[in-house]
C-alpha positions in Angstrom: 0.0 0.0 0.0 2.7 2.5 0.9 4.4 1.9 -2.5 1.1 2.7 -4.3 0.6 5.9 -2.1 4.2 7.0 -2.9 3.8 6.4 -6.6 0.4 8.2 -6.5 1.9 11.2 -4.6 4.8 11.5 -7.1 2.4 11.4 -10.0 0.1 14.0 -8.3 3.0 16.4 -7.7 4.4 16.1 -11.2 1.2 15.9 -13.3 -1.6 17.6 -11.3 -0.1 20.2 -9.0 1.2 22.5 -11.8 -2.4 23.0 -13.0 -3.5 24.5 -9.7 -1.5 27.7 -10.5 -4.3 28.5 -12.9 -2.1 30.2 -15.5 -2.9 30.1 -19.2 0.5 29.0 -20.2 0.3 25.8 -18.0 -3.1 24.8 -19.5 -2.1 25.5 -23.1 -4.9 24.5 -25.5 -7.0 23.5 -22.5 -7.3 27.0 -21.1 -10.9 27.4 -22.4 -11.8 24.1 -20.8 -9.7 24.5 -17.6 -12.7 23.8 -15.3 -13.4 20.5 -17.0 -9.7 19.6 -16.7 -9.7 20.6 -13.0 -12.9 18.5 -12.5 -11.0 15.5 -14.1 -7.9 16.1 -11.9 -10.0 16.6 -8.7 -12.0 13.5 -9.1 -9.0 11.5 -10.2 -7.0 12.7 -7.3 -9.7 11.7 -4.9 -9.9 8.2 -6.4 -6.1 7.9 -6.7 -5.5 8.4 -3.0 -8.5 6.5 -1.7 -7.8 3.3 -3.8 -4.7 2.0 -1.9 -6.4 2.6 1.5 -9.5 0.8 0.2 -7.5 -2.2 -0.9 -5.7 -2.3 2.5 -8.9 -2.0 4.5 -10.6 -4.6 2.3 -7.8 -7.1 2.6 -7.5 -6.7 6.3 -11.3 -6.8 6.8 -10.9 -4.2 9.5 -13.0 -1.1 9.9 -15.5 -2.2 7.4 -17.8 0.8 8.0 -14.9 3.1 7.0 -14.2 0.9 4.0 -17.8 1.2 2.9 -17.8 5.0 3.3 -14.5 5.4 1.5 -15.9 3.2 -1.3 -18.8 5.6 -1.9 -16.3 8.5 -1.8 -14.1 6.6 -4.3 -17.1 6.1 -6.6 -17.9 9.8 -6.4 -14.3 10.7 -7.4 -14.5 8.3 -10.3 -17.9 9.8 -11.4 -16.5 13.4 -11.2 -13.3 12.5 -12.9 -15.0 10.6 -15.7 -17.4 13.4 -16.4 -14.5 15.8 -16.8 -12.6 13.2 -19.0 -15.6 12.6 -21.3 -16.1 16.4 -21.8 -12.4 16.8 -22.6 -12.4 13.7 -24.9 -15.3 15.1 -27.0 -14.1 18.7 -27.0 -10.4 18.3 -27.6 -8.3 20.3 -30.1 -5.7 17.6 -30.0 -5.4 14.6 -32.3 -8.4 12.3 -32.7 -6.6 9.4 -31.0 -6.1 11.4 -27.8 -9.8 12.1 -27.4 -10.6 8.4 -28.2 -8.0 7.2 -25.7 -9.3 9.5 -23.0 -12.9 8.4 -23.5 -11.8 4.7 -23.5 -10.0 5.1 -20.3 -12.9 6.9 -18.7 -15.2 4.1 -19.8 -12.8 1.5 -18.4 -12.7 3.4 -15.1 -16.4 3.5 -14.8 -16.8 -0.1 -15.9 -14.3 -1.5 -13.4 -15.8 0.6 -10.6 -19.2 -0.6 -11.5 -18.1 -4.2 -11.5 -16.6 -3.7 -8.0 -19.9 -2.2 -6.8 -21.8 -5.1 -8.3 -19.4 -7.6 -6.6 -20.2 -6.2 -3.2 -23.9 -5.7 -3.7 
């Protein structure tokens, strides 16, 4: 779990933190859609840091009430991040493949989260 948290923290600092400066140069072509990108980053960050804790709590079968509450929070993060991702995928100025890849990853994110929810229901 600690390795996943460290990797997530490094990714967050390198890939997400620079966008919180809210300057046009950092966002580049995404400046007009910055709030959608921040929605994607915010939801993804929530999911990114909850996931290792969820796995650890689930494996240890301790504090199951917290595990359940964090699971709902994780699903909210995925939903928020995926909405931002879909908007960006369908409104990108970049190459077609980038938008298709982003939409595919958002779909995979929702599908795997949905399967996990079904498994515990």
